Backbone as ProteinMPNN parsed JSONL, in Angstrom:
{"seq_chain_A": "XXXXXXXXXXXXXXXXXXXXXXXXXXXXXXXXXXXXXXXXXXXXXXXXXXXXXXXXXXXXXXXXXXXXXXXXXXXXXXXXXXXXXXXXXXXXXXXXXXXXXXXXXXXXXXXXXXXXXXXXXXXXXXXXXXXXXXXXXXXXXXXXXXXXXXXXXXXXXXXXXXXXXXXXXXXXXXXXXXXXXXXXXXXXXXXXXXXXXXXXXXXXXXXXXXX", "coords_chain_A": {"N_chain_A": [[109.164, 86.085, 107.083], [109.189, 86.239, 110.627], [109.018, 88.769, 112.542], [110.569, 90.924, 114.751], [111.079, 93.832, 116.924], [113.792, 94.49, 116.871], [114.859, 92.814, 114.744], [113.646, 93.572, 112.474], [113.466, 96.288, 111.962], [111.802, 98.108, 110.691], [109.044, 99.966, 108.845], [107.242, 97.999, 106.982], [105.875, 98.519, 104.247], [103.789, 98.08, 101.66], [104.836, 95.647, 100.825], [103.508, 92.94, 101.043], [103.341, 91.857, 103.427], [102.247, 93.307, 105.358], [102.799, 95.78, 107.763], [104.587, 95.258, 110.589], [105.645, 96.668, 112.485], [105.651, 100.099, 113.641], [107.47, 102.595, 112.722], [110.67, 103.281, 111.649], [112.982, 103.215, 114.539], [111.56, 104.903, 116.225], [108.685, 105.213, 116.944], [108.143, 102.429, 118.43], [106.201, 100.423, 118.892], [104.528, 97.526, 118.94], [102.345, 96.404, 116.163], [99.14, 95.228, 116.995], [97.696, 93.257, 115.196], [96.899, 92.775, 112.345], [98.743, 91.261, 109.625], [102.023, 89.107, 109.92], [102.757, 89.114, 112.67], [100.392, 88.175, 113.9], [99.95, 85.425, 113.913], [99.605, 83.247, 115.757], [97.609, 84.258, 117.26], [94.055, 84.043, 118.387], [91.317, 85.288, 117.172], [88.604, 87.407, 117.535], [85.556, 89.055, 115.754], [85.072, 91.669, 116.428], [87.88, 92.249, 117.233], [89.202, 91.78, 114.414], [87.809, 93.939, 113.092], [88.794, 96.307, 114.547], [91.514, 96.021, 113.823], [91.435, 96.33, 111.101], [90.881, 98.85, 110.941], [92.865, 100.396, 112.324], [94.682, 99.559, 110.483], [93.868, 100.926, 108.092], [94.37, 103.449, 108.838], [97.211, 103.702, 108.962], [97.522, 103.072, 106.089], [96.511, 105.45, 105.186], [98.399, 107.248, 106.033], [100.747, 106.253, 104.73], [99.999, 106.577, 102.008], [100.146, 109.373, 101.703], [102.734, 109.58, 101.474], [103.088, 108.703, 98.998], [103.258, 105.867, 98.972], [102.262, 102.777, 98.162], [100.083, 100.669, 100.086], [100.056, 97.288, 101.194], [98.621, 94.013, 101.486], [98.836, 90.712, 102.62], [98.086, 87.475, 102.049], [98.74, 85.373, 103.964], [98.948, 85.034, 106.656], [97.557, 85.488, 109.818], [95.053, 86.123, 108.147], [94.133, 84.081, 106.65], [92.916, 82.501, 108.516], [89.775, 81.765, 110.295], [86.709, 83.814, 111.089], [84.15, 84.268, 113.155], [82.413, 82.285, 111.4], [83.386, 83.115, 108.809], [85.839, 83.685, 106.299], [88.746, 85.294, 107.38], [90.242, 86.611, 105.81], [88.235, 87.505, 103.69], [86.538, 89.264, 105.221], [88.289, 91.307, 105.959], [88.52, 92.221, 103.278], [86.032, 93.734, 102.822], [86.343, 95.538, 105.0], [88.669, 97.005, 104.663], [89.961, 100.052, 103.145], [89.415, 100.171, 99.686], [90.733, 102.063, 98.368], [93.034, 102.787, 99.461], [94.388, 100.55, 100.28], [95.877, 97.493, 98.85], [95.865, 94.496, 97.567], [98.132, 91.251, 97.826], [98.168, 88.206, 96.397], [98.82, 85.014, 97.539], [99.781, 82.392, 96.045], [100.014, 79.841, 97.09], [98.379, 79.187, 98.664], [96.248, 78.1, 97.872], [96.014, 75.333, 98.814], [94.741, 75.516, 101.28], [92.4, 76.108, 100.439], [91.853, 78.762, 98.853], [91.37, 80.059, 96.202], [92.747, 81.522, 93.353], [91.747, 82.705, 90.993], [89.093, 82.881, 91.598], [89.144, 84.747, 93.657], [90.11, 87.025, 92.115], [88.329, 87.697, 90.472], [85.965, 87.922, 91.965], [86.682, 90.243, 93.626], [87.079, 92.691, 91.958], [90.138, 94.726, 90.788], [91.228, 95.074, 93.292], [93.74, 93.822, 93.765], [97.272, 93.959, 93.587], [99.694, 92.488, 93.164], [101.023, 89.132, 92.758], [102.425, 85.914, 94.582], [103.886, 83.62, 93.079], [103.323, 80.138, 93.08], [103.141, 76.746, 92.614], [100.768, 73.923, 93.594], [100.597, 70.702, 94.346], [97.605, 69.055, 94.834], [96.824, 66.422, 95.247], [98.983, 65.114, 96.331], [100.661, 63.819, 99.201], [101.424, 65.676, 101.916], [104.72, 65.958, 103.831], [105.2, 64.855, 107.406], [104.92, 67.403, 109.807], [107.217, 69.192, 111.461], [108.061, 68.341, 115.189], [106.66, 70.315, 117.527], [108.271, 73.371, 119.216], [109.048, 73.147, 122.634], [106.557, 74.464, 124.624], [105.369, 75.598, 122.758], [102.156, 76.535, 120.817], [100.225, 73.573, 119.463], [100.135, 73.006, 115.995], [100.284, 75.743, 115.339], [97.914, 77.388, 116.117], [95.032, 79.27, 116.271], [94.94, 81.343, 114.809], [97.014, 80.88, 112.847], [98.673, 80.149, 110.009], [98.478, 77.223, 109.039], [98.634, 74.029, 107.714], [97.347, 72.887, 105.534], [96.26, 71.237, 102.484], [97.948, 68.836, 100.176], [101.066, 69.247, 98.073], [103.794, 71.462, 97.551], [104.783, 72.408, 94.3], [106.7, 72.56, 91.189], [105.505, 75.48, 88.954], [102.943, 74.608, 86.953], [103.108, 72.044, 87.135], [101.397, 71.315, 89.275], [98.055, 71.71, 90.732], [97.058, 74.062, 90.008], [95.115, 75.965, 87.637], [96.388, 77.774, 85.455], [96.057, 79.398, 82.962], [93.278, 80.317, 83.569], [93.982, 81.638, 85.896], [95.935, 83.839, 85.254], [94.329, 85.117, 83.247], [92.025, 86.196, 84.911], [93.492, 87.339, 86.635], [93.734, 89.845, 85.389], [91.417, 90.981, 85.603], [91.37, 91.164, 88.002], [93.42, 93.449, 88.625], [96.132, 92.77, 89.055], [99.579, 93.663, 88.713], [102.233, 92.819, 89.133], [104.094, 89.833, 89.244], [105.561, 87.602, 91.142], [107.818, 84.757, 91.428], [107.928, 82.738, 93.731], [109.845, 80.545, 95.189], [112.102, 77.709, 96.0], [115.294, 77.776, 94.443], [115.563, 75.658, 92.755], [112.837, 74.905, 92.019], [112.116, 77.258, 91.13], [113.681, 77.804, 88.881], [112.384, 75.77, 87.058], [109.65, 76.637, 87.258], [109.876, 79.158, 85.956], [110.36, 78.487, 83.397], [108.342, 77.18, 82.517], [106.673, 79.146, 82.668], [107.317, 80.958, 80.672], [106.46, 79.659, 78.393], [103.856, 79.917, 78.576], [100.752, 81.052, 77.303], [98.497, 83.657, 77.363]], "CA_chain_A": [[110.106, 86.254, 108.137], [108.725, 86.473, 111.743], [109.694, 89.993, 112.987], [110.901, 91.65, 116.265], [111.844, 95.483, 116.693], [115.606, 94.385, 116.602], [115.604, 92.018, 113.708], [113.004, 93.853, 111.398], [113.281, 97.743, 112.449], [111.498, 98.961, 109.553], [107.698, 99.775, 108.029], [107.309, 96.947, 105.544], [104.842, 98.927, 103.565], [103.684, 97.656, 100.113], [105.963, 94.354, 100.554], [102.655, 92.004, 100.97], [103.298, 91.007, 104.547], [101.787, 94.12, 106.44], [103.797, 96.226, 108.657], [104.618, 94.772, 112.0], [105.997, 97.791, 113.456], [105.104, 101.255, 112.946], [108.138, 103.332, 112.235], [111.954, 102.792, 112.018], [113.724, 103.79, 115.454], [111.063, 105.889, 117.1], [107.768, 104.419, 117.789], [108.409, 100.971, 118.213], [104.925, 99.46, 119.526], [103.891, 96.331, 117.963], [100.787, 96.552, 115.816], [99.157, 93.573, 117.405], [96.955, 91.956, 114.699], [97.344, 92.585, 110.866], [100.343, 90.757, 109.182], [101.999, 87.847, 110.463], [102.74, 88.923, 113.928], [99.003, 87.771, 114.484], [99.897, 84.154, 113.563], [99.185, 82.571, 116.765], [96.268, 84.773, 117.935], [92.963, 83.608, 118.284], [90.593, 86.804, 116.848], [87.111, 87.583, 117.165], [85.266, 89.869, 114.737], [85.668, 92.981, 117.021], [89.61, 92.583, 116.919], [89.597, 91.881, 113.201], [87.472, 95.356, 113.026], [89.81, 97.323, 115.17], [92.735, 95.816, 113.303], [91.19, 96.973, 109.909], [90.612, 100.223, 111.283], [94.098, 100.67, 112.336], [95.623, 99.393, 108.967], [93.496, 102.018, 107.009], [94.979, 104.701, 109.417], [98.599, 103.174, 108.364], [97.661, 103.399, 104.73], [96.387, 106.804, 104.695], [99.878, 107.848, 106.094], [101.712, 105.633, 103.641], [99.357, 107.138, 100.662], [100.596, 110.625, 101.636], [104.178, 109.287, 101.428], [103.547, 107.91, 97.963], [103.704, 104.503, 99.025], [101.095, 101.699, 98.182], [100.191, 99.737, 101.371], [99.537, 95.956, 100.592], [98.253, 93.069, 102.5], [99.238, 89.456, 102.088], [97.149, 86.498, 102.868], [99.602, 83.908, 104.53], [99.176, 84.818, 108.292], [96.053, 84.943, 110.238], [94.419, 86.132, 107.109], [93.569, 82.695, 106.084], [92.055, 81.901, 109.404], [88.036, 81.88, 110.07], [86.336, 84.683, 112.32], [82.549, 83.989, 113.189], [82.098, 81.793, 110.435], [83.684, 83.793, 107.706], [87.382, 84.077, 106.104], [89.157, 86.764, 107.913], [90.541, 87.45, 104.172], [86.956, 88.07, 102.956], [85.94, 90.001, 106.081], [89.119, 92.208, 105.513], [88.156, 92.837, 101.943], [85.017, 94.461, 103.165], [86.622, 96.499, 105.876], [89.757, 97.846, 104.381], [89.661, 101.259, 102.052], [90.291, 99.84, 98.368], [91.604, 103.51, 97.603], [94.331, 102.935, 100.09], [95.025, 98.861, 100.571], [95.75, 96.696, 97.614], [96.218, 92.947, 98.155], [98.999, 90.427, 97.132], [97.987, 86.828, 96.552], [99.551, 83.904, 97.882], [99.136, 81.456, 95.177], [100.254, 78.427, 97.622], [97.042, 78.998, 99.94], [95.202, 77.078, 97.309], [96.094, 74.137, 99.782], [93.723, 76.13, 102.196], [90.977, 76.539, 99.708], [91.901, 80.112, 98.446], [91.448, 80.033, 94.875], [93.202, 82.726, 93.111], [90.876, 83.118, 90.093], [87.927, 83.236, 92.194], [89.156, 86.017, 94.376], [90.634, 88.143, 91.502], [86.884, 87.873, 89.512], [84.956, 88.358, 93.026], [87.147, 91.431, 94.071], [88.119, 93.473, 90.969], [90.732, 95.967, 91.209], [91.738, 95.012, 94.457], [94.82, 93.111, 93.82], [98.345, 94.551, 92.771], [100.616, 91.505, 92.653], [100.518, 87.722, 93.487], [103.229, 85.214, 94.728], [103.637, 82.392, 92.209], [103.709, 78.908, 93.565], [101.854, 75.62, 92.549], [100.833, 73.074, 94.78], [99.688, 69.249, 94.012], [96.636, 68.977, 96.135], [96.613, 65.085, 95.668], [100.214, 64.649, 96.886], [100.747, 63.777, 100.59], [102.338, 66.561, 102.784], [105.384, 65.312, 105.022], [104.729, 65.138, 108.659], [105.276, 68.568, 110.389], [108.299, 68.805, 112.796], [107.651, 68.524, 116.461], [106.512, 71.864, 117.951], [109.098, 73.748, 120.143], [108.474, 72.877, 124.023], [105.906, 75.388, 124.931], [104.627, 76.146, 121.475], [100.832, 75.746, 120.503], [100.199, 72.575, 118.477], [99.425, 73.589, 114.971], [100.532, 77.193, 115.01], [97.268, 78.227, 116.659], [93.612, 79.295, 115.261], [95.138, 82.615, 113.748], [98.212, 80.576, 112.096], [98.478, 79.882, 108.339], [98.029, 76.102, 109.097], [99.415, 73.138, 106.472], [96.571, 72.722, 104.303], [96.42, 70.194, 101.647], [99.183, 68.842, 99.169], [102.765, 69.685, 98.409], [104.163, 72.599, 96.577], [105.664, 71.941, 93.058], [106.756, 73.809, 90.368], [104.48, 76.202, 88.182], [102.306, 74.07, 85.716], [102.948, 70.812, 87.498], [100.392, 71.11, 90.234], [96.619, 71.794, 90.749], [96.308, 75.347, 89.765], [94.745, 76.149, 86.306], [97.122, 79.046, 85.185], [95.577, 80.106, 82.083], [92.346, 80.963, 83.986], [94.575, 82.315, 86.948], [96.279, 84.872, 84.63], [93.049, 85.941, 82.728], [91.299, 86.669, 86.026], [94.341, 88.531, 87.343], [93.768, 91.241, 84.779], [90.447, 91.566, 86.313], [91.709, 91.782, 89.826], [94.347, 94.537, 88.893], [97.713, 92.341, 89.232], [100.815, 94.071, 87.728], [103.437, 92.181, 89.268], [104.137, 88.672, 89.481], [106.756, 87.119, 91.759], [107.961, 83.518, 91.342], [108.419, 82.56, 95.31], [110.149, 79.256, 95.561], [113.587, 77.375, 95.809], [115.662, 77.802, 93.253], [115.304, 74.499, 91.711], [111.513, 74.81, 91.617], [111.907, 78.652, 90.498], [113.897, 77.45, 87.486], [111.286, 74.988, 86.49], [108.559, 77.444, 87.051], [110.134, 80.488, 84.947], [110.713, 77.881, 82.105], [106.756, 76.895, 82.149], [105.658, 80.474, 82.577], [107.718, 81.397, 79.324], [105.642, 79.025, 77.421], [102.353, 80.231, 78.899], [100.312, 82.038, 76.332], [97.273, 84.019, 77.833]], "C_chain_A": [[109.116, 86.807, 109.34], [109.716, 87.377, 112.295], [109.688, 90.417, 114.33], [111.19, 93.124, 115.737], [113.084, 95.394, 116.474], [115.463, 93.983, 115.188], [114.766, 92.521, 112.353], [112.569, 95.502, 111.754], [112.581, 98.543, 111.638], [109.793, 99.166, 109.306], [107.904, 99.063, 106.898], [105.971, 97.261, 104.863], [104.961, 98.481, 101.863], [104.646, 96.434, 99.635], [104.876, 93.021, 100.542], [102.569, 91.449, 102.172], [102.528, 92.042, 105.636], [102.83, 94.515, 107.159], [103.477, 95.635, 110.031], [104.794, 95.753, 112.977], [105.91, 99.139, 112.644], [106.252, 102.124, 112.212], [109.74, 102.971, 112.502], [112.343, 103.866, 113.117], [112.828, 104.705, 115.944], [110.095, 105.464, 117.854], [107.4, 103.009, 117.18], [107.221, 99.711, 118.748], [104.547, 98.765, 118.354], [102.696, 96.658, 117.461], [100.306, 95.26, 116.003], [98.532, 92.504, 116.226], [97.065, 91.533, 113.237], [98.87, 92.215, 110.577], [100.688, 89.684, 109.95], [102.41, 87.783, 111.889], [101.318, 88.244, 114.785], [98.918, 86.195, 114.394], [99.301, 83.088, 114.55], [97.904, 82.958, 117.693], [95.002, 84.01, 117.665], [91.928, 85.189, 118.195], [89.384, 86.445, 116.826], [86.812, 88.777, 116.248], [85.604, 91.368, 115.138], [87.233, 93.268, 116.994], [89.707, 92.68, 115.532], [89.061, 93.435, 112.649], [88.616, 96.532, 113.181], [91.142, 97.213, 114.037], [92.677, 96.518, 112.037], [91.276, 98.306, 109.953], [91.989, 100.847, 111.388], [95.128, 100.554, 110.952], [94.972, 100.393, 108.222], [94.197, 103.359, 107.311], [96.467, 104.8, 108.853], [98.581, 103.581, 106.881], [97.472, 104.619, 104.431], [97.348, 107.443, 104.907], [100.834, 107.567, 104.953], [101.22, 106.425, 102.104], [100.04, 108.468, 100.5], [102.087, 110.84, 101.278], [104.448, 108.895, 99.748], [103.745, 106.575, 98.046], [102.296, 103.698, 99.063], [100.918, 100.712, 99.368], [99.504, 98.476, 100.478], [99.469, 94.792, 101.751], [98.219, 91.64, 101.737], [98.502, 88.375, 102.874], [97.942, 85.238, 103.017], [99.547, 83.893, 106.08], [97.757, 84.323, 108.967], [94.857, 85.417, 109.216], [93.751, 84.711, 106.4], [92.976, 81.845, 107.366], [90.245, 82.233, 109.306], [87.691, 83.051, 111.224], [84.789, 84.814, 111.892], [81.981, 83.373, 111.651], [82.43, 82.03, 108.924], [85.145, 83.631, 107.485], [87.456, 85.277, 106.393], [89.436, 87.553, 106.62], [89.307, 88.229, 103.788], [86.389, 89.371, 103.879], [86.878, 91.323, 105.858], [88.962, 93.2, 104.189], [87.088, 93.808, 102.056], [85.588, 95.796, 104.184], [87.799, 97.38, 105.637], [89.403, 98.632, 103.141], [90.274, 100.846, 100.792], [90.821, 100.899, 97.671], [93.076, 103.269, 98.329], [95.128, 101.441, 100.486], [94.721, 97.889, 99.545], [96.181, 95.165, 98.136], [97.205, 92.211, 97.188], [98.601, 88.941, 97.39], [98.64, 85.964, 96.504], [99.033, 82.699, 97.095], [99.046, 79.779, 96.05], [98.818, 78.085, 98.551], [95.767, 78.365, 98.992], [94.938, 75.534, 98.179], [95.085, 74.471, 100.796], [92.298, 76.517, 101.656], [90.988, 77.978, 99.181], [92.328, 79.667, 96.987], [91.52, 81.36, 94.037], [91.883, 83.248, 91.768], [89.461, 83.596, 90.586], [87.942, 84.496, 92.888], [89.386, 87.183, 93.493], [89.124, 88.624, 90.649], [85.849, 88.892, 90.816], [85.481, 89.8, 93.636], [88.017, 92.129, 92.98], [88.878, 94.665, 91.473], [91.465, 96.007, 92.259], [93.211, 94.685, 94.895], [95.975, 94.023, 92.922], [99.357, 93.608, 92.44], [100.087, 90.012, 93.351], [101.987, 87.084, 93.677], [102.835, 83.834, 93.819], [104.012, 81.188, 93.031], [102.772, 77.795, 92.864], [101.936, 74.756, 93.49], [99.952, 71.806, 94.069], [98.778, 69.036, 94.99], [96.528, 67.436, 96.116], [97.929, 64.305, 96.338], [99.846, 64.92, 98.621], [101.644, 64.476, 101.224], [103.198, 65.428, 103.68], [104.8, 65.792, 106.222], [105.387, 66.436, 109.302], [106.375, 68.121, 111.395], [107.651, 68.912, 113.903], [107.698, 69.976, 116.885], [107.696, 72.001, 119.048], [108.463, 73.599, 121.619], [107.7, 74.371, 124.103], [104.974, 76.178, 123.755], [103.15, 75.48, 121.406], [101.088, 74.629, 119.216], [99.521, 73.478, 117.119], [99.507, 75.092, 114.672], [99.218, 78.083, 115.447], [96.006, 78.81, 115.62], [93.918, 80.45, 114.181], [96.349, 82.135, 112.829], [97.748, 80.313, 110.753], [98.092, 78.324, 108.133], [98.829, 75.389, 107.78], [98.717, 72.925, 105.328], [96.865, 71.208, 103.66], [97.736, 70.038, 100.833], [100.454, 69.216, 99.399], [102.965, 70.531, 97.262], [105.251, 71.832, 95.442], [105.954, 72.837, 92.296], [105.445, 74.192, 89.364], [103.909, 75.076, 86.95], [102.659, 72.405, 86.069], [101.807, 70.446, 88.652], [98.938, 71.301, 89.93], [95.849, 72.937, 89.966], [96.212, 75.561, 87.771], [95.361, 77.73, 86.182], [96.533, 80.101, 84.104], [94.132, 80.923, 82.749], [92.642, 81.767, 85.096], [94.745, 83.843, 86.423], [95.245, 85.794, 83.85], [92.188, 86.572, 83.891], [92.141, 87.56, 86.71], [94.363, 89.765, 86.551], [92.772, 91.817, 85.054], [90.466, 91.808, 87.548], [92.685, 92.758, 89.961], [95.664, 94.156, 88.883], [98.378, 92.987, 87.908], [101.807, 93.647, 87.891], [103.38, 90.933, 89.833], [105.623, 88.162, 90.151], [107.044, 85.814, 91.933], [108.879, 83.301, 92.706], [108.615, 81.09, 95.623], [111.535, 79.059, 95.605], [114.329, 77.636, 94.705], [115.584, 76.827, 92.17], [113.88, 74.554, 91.253], [111.46, 76.409, 90.795], [112.383, 78.529, 89.068], [112.834, 76.754, 86.341], [110.124, 75.803, 85.984], [108.648, 78.571, 86.046], [109.942, 79.545, 83.56], [109.333, 77.529, 81.511], [106.262, 78.206, 81.596], [106.29, 81.035, 81.294], [106.999, 80.666, 78.196], [104.264, 79.238, 77.402], [101.84, 81.33, 77.769], [98.752, 82.372, 76.715], [96.603, 85.157, 77.166]], "O_chain_A": [[108.324, 87.716, 109.087], [110.89, 87.086, 112.522], [108.685, 90.209, 115.012], [111.44, 93.505, 114.594], [113.587, 96.3, 115.81], [115.923, 94.765, 114.356], [115.064, 92.033, 111.263], [111.383, 95.832, 111.787], [112.697, 99.755, 111.819], [109.211, 98.176, 109.749], [108.62, 99.417, 105.962], [105.052, 96.442, 104.869], [105.931, 98.551, 101.107], [105.098, 96.246, 98.506], [105.344, 92.002, 100.034], [101.778, 90.509, 102.258], [102.223, 91.574, 106.733], [103.799, 93.765, 107.278], [102.346, 95.544, 110.508], [104.254, 95.758, 114.083], [106.04, 99.292, 111.43], [105.996, 102.397, 111.039], [110.027, 102.39, 113.549], [112.183, 105.072, 112.926], [113.487, 105.71, 116.214], [110.209, 105.275, 119.065], [106.807, 102.586, 116.187], [107.391, 98.503, 118.916], [104.318, 99.159, 117.211], [101.897, 97.21, 118.217], [100.777, 94.278, 115.43], [98.743, 91.291, 116.23], [97.255, 90.378, 112.857], [99.882, 92.686, 111.097], [99.824, 89.207, 110.685], [102.473, 86.684, 112.44], [101.265, 87.921, 115.971], [97.877, 85.661, 114.775], [98.589, 82.17, 114.143], [97.353, 82.268, 118.55], [94.967, 83.327, 116.642], [91.901, 86.013, 119.108], [88.969, 85.426, 116.276], [87.759, 89.507, 115.954], [86.237, 92.142, 114.42], [87.712, 94.378, 116.761], [90.317, 93.687, 115.172], [89.778, 94.077, 111.881], [89.116, 97.314, 112.372], [91.648, 98.206, 113.514], [93.613, 97.254, 111.722], [91.748, 98.925, 109.0], [92.288, 101.759, 110.617], [96.042, 101.292, 110.585], [95.801, 100.879, 107.453], [94.544, 104.188, 106.469], [96.881, 105.844, 108.349], [99.457, 104.315, 106.427], [98.112, 105.093, 103.493], [97.521, 108.378, 104.125], [101.535, 108.393, 104.37], [102.037, 106.771, 101.251], [100.494, 108.788, 99.401], [102.593, 111.897, 100.9], [105.566, 108.788, 99.244], [104.431, 106.05, 97.168], [101.393, 103.953, 99.86], [101.829, 99.895, 99.499], [98.754, 98.543, 99.504], [100.203, 94.757, 102.739], [97.749, 91.426, 100.619], [98.344, 88.382, 104.095], [97.81, 84.242, 102.307], [99.997, 82.952, 106.733], [97.099, 83.298, 108.795], [93.713, 85.067, 109.506], [92.805, 84.718, 105.612], [92.617, 80.675, 107.238], [89.663, 82.82, 108.394], [88.429, 83.138, 112.205], [84.295, 85.235, 110.846], [81.22, 84.009, 110.923], [81.944, 81.383, 107.996], [85.793, 83.423, 108.511], [86.732, 86.199, 106.018], [89.065, 88.694, 106.347], [89.34, 89.443, 103.589], [85.874, 90.348, 103.337], [86.3, 92.377, 105.59], [89.172, 94.406, 104.066], [87.212, 94.802, 101.342], [85.173, 96.94, 103.998], [87.953, 98.401, 106.306], [88.729, 98.153, 102.23], [91.478, 101.045, 100.629], [91.313, 100.783, 96.549], [94.125, 103.559, 97.755], [96.28, 101.356, 100.91], [93.582, 97.474, 99.326], [96.839, 94.97, 99.158], [97.19, 92.434, 95.977], [98.703, 88.486, 98.53], [99.265, 85.82, 95.454], [98.016, 82.089, 97.426], [98.298, 78.846, 95.76], [98.397, 77.004, 98.962], [94.605, 78.209, 99.366], [93.923, 74.838, 98.151], [94.494, 73.474, 101.211], [91.364, 77.058, 102.248], [89.842, 78.415, 99.077], [93.362, 79.073, 96.683], [90.588, 82.163, 93.997], [91.24, 84.283, 91.943], [88.821, 84.513, 90.07], [86.997, 85.282, 92.817], [88.991, 88.285, 93.873], [88.925, 89.783, 90.284], [85.287, 89.982, 90.711], [84.608, 90.501, 94.148], [89.246, 92.193, 92.982], [88.467, 95.446, 92.331], [92.354, 96.854, 92.342], [93.781, 95.055, 95.921], [95.721, 94.628, 91.88], [99.976, 93.84, 91.402], [99.161, 89.801, 94.134], [102.86, 87.622, 92.996], [101.784, 83.194, 93.866], [105.056, 81.26, 93.679], [101.613, 78.117, 92.6], [102.924, 74.667, 94.218], [98.911, 71.927, 93.424], [99.229, 68.809, 96.113], [96.044, 67.043, 97.177], [97.901, 63.152, 96.768], [99.131, 65.771, 99.151], [102.787, 64.019, 101.198], [102.729, 64.383, 104.131], [104.091, 66.795, 106.295], [106.617, 66.407, 109.253], [106.448, 67.043, 111.984], [106.601, 69.554, 113.85], [108.644, 70.719, 116.624], [108.081, 71.023, 119.689], [107.295, 73.971, 121.735], [108.274, 75.359, 123.644], [104.144, 77.076, 123.892], [102.88, 74.334, 121.764], [101.879, 74.763, 118.282], [98.663, 74.357, 117.196], [98.806, 75.59, 113.791], [99.251, 79.298, 115.25], [96.079, 78.768, 114.392], [93.401, 80.556, 113.069], [96.736, 82.973, 112.015], [96.558, 80.268, 110.44], [97.424, 78.062, 107.133], [99.505, 76.04, 106.983], [99.265, 72.783, 104.235], [97.502, 70.292, 104.18], [98.545, 70.965, 100.789], [100.964, 69.471, 100.49], [102.41, 70.363, 96.176], [106.157, 71.022, 95.638], [105.567, 73.979, 92.541], [104.564, 73.386, 89.061], [104.692, 74.827, 86.033], [102.436, 71.58, 85.184], [101.436, 69.283, 88.81], [98.598, 71.025, 88.78], [94.714, 72.958, 89.49], [97.081, 75.325, 86.932], [94.848, 78.697, 86.745], [96.511, 81.321, 84.269], [93.944, 82.095, 82.42], [91.799, 82.598, 85.434], [94.102, 84.811, 86.829], [95.332, 87.022, 83.837], [91.634, 87.629, 83.589], [91.659, 88.497, 87.347], [94.986, 90.729, 86.996], [92.752, 93.041, 84.929], [89.699, 92.56, 88.149], [92.999, 93.107, 91.099], [96.492, 95.053, 88.719], [98.058, 92.956, 86.719], [102.635, 93.857, 87.005], [102.707, 90.78, 90.852], [106.687, 88.397, 89.577], [106.366, 85.436, 92.889], [110.077, 83.552, 92.83], [107.751, 80.441, 96.212], [112.274, 80.0, 95.317], [113.568, 77.725, 93.742], [115.548, 77.077, 90.965], [113.678, 74.249, 90.078], [110.681, 76.551, 89.852], [111.73, 79.0, 88.137], [112.585, 77.1, 85.186], [109.664, 75.808, 84.843], [107.674, 78.914, 85.375], [109.288, 80.062, 82.654], [109.117, 77.548, 80.299], [105.676, 78.418, 80.534], [105.477, 81.79, 80.761], [107.004, 81.172, 77.074], [103.528, 78.877, 76.483], [102.506, 82.316, 77.452], [97.859, 81.564, 76.459], [95.494, 85.53, 77.548]]}, "name": "protein", "num_of_chains": 1, "seq": "XXXXXXXXXXXXXXXXXXXXXXXXXXXXXXXXXXXXXXXXXXXXXXXXXXXXXXXXXXXXXXXXXXXXXXXXXXXXXXXXXXXXXXXXXXXXXXXXXXXXXXXXXXXXXXXXXXXXXXXXXXXXXXXXXXXXXXXXXXXXXXXXXXXXXXXXXXXXXXXXXXXXXXXXXXXXXXXXXXXXXXXXXXXXXXXXXXXXXXXXXXXXXXXXXXX"}
């Protein structure tokens, strides 16, 4: 959901989107970089470092309140900065004691392979959004951008990537390898995030899966 101070006037901690606004009803200054609010920004490494430092401070406050801060890889996190994936840069900058990660499985369409991340960064994850993508399918053409909108969502946006989303088990993801590696990554919660038709098919498949 794209947020504004009016339609999303709350701190979104531990939801995987990253907070876009500081607190309910008081200090409503936008947090400029971390989370989906950064989708259309073109960021440099210094800006990413500044964002991570700010996010660590937010996470420290959240931790004192008993809240686990989380970060989701579906906005500027899937962009590139100085020849590196912003997501990997954030892994090195964010405090592992304060910030956990929620993995968006559909980002395989942009080259993000869940089992590789779970094994590369053990213990850094706490949940995942479950979808599958057929990387061999041709995605439909995107709708025409609104007048004045940047084409393609900007360098900081999530982009469209390869393939077409499908129900779990019918796409290109190796689910046995994924769930095996998820144990190393620290994943505790799994959320099927699809439309109802695909969700029903995905849940039926997941019930048959043995890992």
